[in-house]
C-alpha positions in Angstrom: 101.1 76.6 -26.7 101.8 80.1 -27.6 99.7 83.3 -26.2 98.2 83.7 -29.7 97.2 80.0 -30.0 95.6 80.2 -26.5 93.7 83.3 -27.5 92.3 81.6 -30.6 90.4 79.1 -28.4 88.7 81.6 -26.2 85.3 82.9 -27.0 84.8 86.5 -28.3 83.6 87.7 -24.9 86.5 86.2 -23.2 88.8 88.0 -25.7 87.0 91.4 -24.6 87.5 90.8 -21.0 91.0 89.6 -21.1 92.1 92.0 -23.8 94.8 94.6 -23.1 93.9 97.8 -21.3 92.8 100.6 -23.6 95.7 103.1 -23.9 95.0 106.9 -24.5 93.6 109.7 -22.8 90.5 111.9 -23.6 91.9 115.2 -24.7 89.3 117.7 -24.1 88.9 117.3 -20.3 92.7 116.7 -20.0 93.2 120.1 -21.6 91.3 121.8 -18.8 93.3 119.9 -16.3 96.5 121.1 -17.9 95.2 124.6 -17.8 94.8 124.2 -14.0 98.2 122.9 -13.7 99.6 125.9 -15.7 97.7 128.3 -13.5 99.2 126.6 -10.5 102.7 126.8 -11.8 102.4 130.4 -12.7 100.8 131.3 -9.2 104.2 129.7 -7.7 106.4 131.7 -9.9 104.4 134.9 -8.9 104.5 134.2 -5.2 108.1 133.6 -5.5 108.7 136.9 -7.3 106.6 138.7 -4.8 108.7 137.3 -2.0 112.0 138.6 -3.6 110.3 142.1 -4.0 109.5 142.2 -0.3 112.9 143.5 0.7 113.2 145.9 -2.2 110.3 147.9 -3.9 106.9 148.1 -2.8 105.5 146.3 -5.8 105.4 143.0 -4.2 101.4 143.1 -3.9 101.3 143.1 -7.7 103.1 139.6 -8.0 100.9 138.3 -5.0 97.7 139.6 -6.6 98.7 137.8 -9.9 99.3 134.6 -7.9 95.8 134.9 -6.4 94.2 135.5 -9.8 96.0 132.4 -11.2 94.5 130.3 -8.4 91.0 131.8 -9.3 91.4 130.9 -12.9 92.6 127.4 -11.9 89.4 127.0 -9.9 87.3 127.7 -13.0 89.4 125.2 -15.1 89.1 122.6 -12.4 85.3 122.9 -12.5 85.3 122.6 -16.2 87.2 119.6 -16.6 84.9 117.5 -14.4 81.7 118.9 -16.2 83.0 118.5 -19.6 84.1 114.7 -18.9 80.6 114.1 -17.5 78.8 115.9 -20.4 80.8 114.2 -23.1 81.0 110.8 -21.3 84.7 110.9 -21.3 85.5 110.2 -17.8 88.6 107.8 -17.1 90.7 106.7 -14.4 93.7 108.4 -15.8 91.7 111.8 -16.0 90.8 111.3 -12.3 94.4 110.7 -11.2 95.8 113.3 -13.5 93.4 115.8 -11.9 94.2 115.0 -8.4 97.8 115.5 -9.1 97.3 118.7 -10.6 95.0 119.8 -7.6 97.8 119.0 -5.2 100.1 121.3 -7.0 97.7 124.0 -7.8 95.4 123.9 -4.7 98.0 122.7 -2.2 101.4 123.7 -2.8 100.6 127.1 -4.6 98.2 128.4 -1.9 100.5 127.3 0.8 103.3 129.3 -0.8 101.2 132.3 -1.2 99.8 132.2 2.4 103.2 132.0 3.8 104.9 134.7 1.7 101.9 137.0 1.8 100.9 136.6 5.5 103.9 135.5 7.4 107.1 136.2 5.6 105.9 139.7 4.8 105.6 140.6 8.6 109.1 139.3 9.4 110.6 141.2 6.3 109.1 144.5 7.1 109.5 144.5 10.9 112.8 142.7 11.3 112.1 142.1 15.2 113.1 138.9 16.7 109.6 138.5 18.2 108.2 137.9 14.9 110.6 134.8 14.5 108.1 132.4 16.1 104.7 133.5 14.2 106.9 133.3 11.0 107.9 129.6 11.8 104.3 128.8 12.8 103.2 130.0 9.5 105.8 127.6 7.8 104.3 124.7 9.8 100.7 125.7 9.0 101.4 126.2 5.3 102.9 122.7 5.4 99.8 121.2 7.2 97.6 122.9 4.5 99.6 120.9 1.8 99.2 117.6 3.8 95.5 118.1 4.6 94.9 119.0 0.9 96.4 116.0 -0.3 94.7 113.8 2.4 91.5 115.3 1.2 92.1 114.3 -2.4 93.0 110.8 -1.4 89.9 110.2 0.7 87.7 111.8 -2.0 89.0 109.4 -4.6 88.4 106.5 -2.3 85.0 107.5 -1.2 83.9 108.5 -4.8 82.8 105.2 -6.0 81.3 104.0 -2.7 79.5 107.4 -1.8 75.9 107.6 -3.7 75.1 111.0 -2.3 76.0 113.7 -5.0 74.6 116.7 -3.1 77.4 117.0 -0.6 81.2 116.8 -0.1 82.6 115.3 3.2 85.0 117.9 4.1 85.9 121.4 2.4 87.1 120.8 -1.0 90.6 121.7 -1.7 89.7 124.3 -4.6 87.5 126.0 -2.1 90.1 126.1 0.6 92.6 127.5 -2.1 89.9 129.9 -3.0 89.8 131.2 0.4 93.5 132.2 0.4 93.3 133.7 -3.1 90.2 135.7 -2.4 91.7 137.2 0.8 95.0 138.0 -1.1 93.1 139.6 -4.1 90.9 141.6 -1.7 93.6 142.9 0.7 96.3 143.4 -2.1 99.2 144.5 0.1 101.0 142.0 2.2 100.4 141.8 6.0 102.9 144.0 8.1 101.4 143.6 11.6 101.7 140.8 14.0 98.0 140.9 15.1 96.8 140.3 11.5 99.3 137.7 10.9 98.0 135.7 13.8 94.5 136.1 12.3 95.7 134.9 9.0 97.4 132.0 10.7 94.0 130.9 12.3 92.2 131.2 9.0 94.7 129.0 7.1 94.8 126.4 10.0 91.0 126.2 10.0 90.9 125.8 6.2 93.4 122.9 6.5 91.3 121.3 9.4 88.1 121.5 7.3 89.5 119.9 4.4 90.1 116.5 6.6 87.0 117.1 8.8 83.6 115.3 8.2 81.7 118.6 7.7 79.4 118.4 4.9 79.6 121.1 2.0 77.0 121.4 -0.7 78.0 119.9 -3.9 77.2 121.7 -7.2 77.4 118.4 -9.1 73.4 117.9 -8.7 72.9 120.8 -11.0 72.5 119.1 -14.3 73.5 121.5 -17.2 71.8 119.3 -19.8 68.2 119.8 -18.3 66.0 122.7 -18.8 66.2 125.6 -16.1 64.2 128.5 -15.4 65.0 131.9 -17.0 65.6 133.3 -13.5 68.5 130.7 -13.1 70.2 132.1 -16.3 69.6 135.7 -15.1 71.1 135.1 -11.7 74.1 133.2 -13.2 74.6 136.3 -15.4 74.4 138.7 -12.8 77.0 136.8 -10.8 79.5 136.7 -13.7 79.0 140.4 -14.2 79.6 141.3 -10.5 82.7 139.0 -10.4 84.1 140.7 -13.6 83.3 144.3 -12.4 83.8 144.2 -8.6 86.1 141.0 -8.3 87.6 141.9 -4.9 84.5 141.9 -2.7 82.4 139.6 -4.7 84.9 136.9 -4.7 85.8 137.3 -1.1 82.2 137.1 -0.1 81.5 133.9 -2.1 84.7 132.3 -0.8 83.8 133.0 2.8 80.2 132.1 2.4 80.9 128.9 1.2 83.8 128.5 3.7 81.7 129.0 6.7 78.5 127.2 5.3 79.6 124.0 6.5 80.3 124.6 10.0 77.2 126.8 10.1 74.9 124.0 8.6 76.3 121.5 11.2 75.7 123.8 14.1 72.0 124.5 12.9 71.5 120.7 12.4 72.6 120.0 16.0 70.3 122.5 17.6 67.4 121.6 15.4 64.9 119.1 16.9 64.8 115.9 15.1 61.7 113.6 15.2 62.3 110.3 17.0 62.9 107.2 15.0 60.4 104.4 14.7 62.4 102.3 17.1 62.5 105.0 19.6 58.8 105.4 19.3 58.2 101.7 19.7 60.3 101.3 22.7 59.0 104.4 24.3 55.5 103.2 23.6 56.2 99.8 25.3 57.8 101.6 28.4 54.7 103.6 28.9 52.3 100.6 28.3 54.2 98.6 30.8 53.9 101.5 33.4 
């Protein structure tokens, strides 16, 4: 019996279940993902151009700042593609995998390149001393760890996304936020690091960001904010003021937002540890029995 004849004996419901997988992609959210990928590609090219200019003219900071700006715009596109997909009910497995692959390049490889060239290679290029050789190699290692931890963070998120029902928190620092810390510091400081002490501080910041991505520290998720519901006028006013402040004073505002979110997870975890928790019902029951027995 041929496949067509076999399918003719099936019920309509069976045909729907066993039918071929629908091909194609949702265009609108995928366009924002492509925008994220383009920004990451331009950020890598700008970082390479800045690394080439380190030994020559003093305009390397312009290329590094452009790379940081591209990562910032990529964060905007990455936030929009998920929102648009949920608002238009156009989520798909392809979109999720495509978004993850784009995030690895834009928020993993591009920030690692930028962190290394701006904060480690620059010190070695300007000083030329042999003692800087080891911190520069450590920066190469930490940058590679940043990429690995970012990829692991995305893989864990894709696995836990269907099982987790808590939409209010992320487990671990999201990779766009980790990339945002790198981009915000570069955009604020502009000029590459030239002293070993600052390079070691930068090494610590990048290493901490890599660790927090694969940690179990919880970060607030803005997915709980439903844009389809009515909000107070104050919410619109505050949102407009934030956009205006970013547009006018991008360096200090973006740095403040990135660092506040970056440190919010560890701070909230420390607060929850020192906060007194009420005993559970089982603990109360067992305590009551022991007191009654005495």
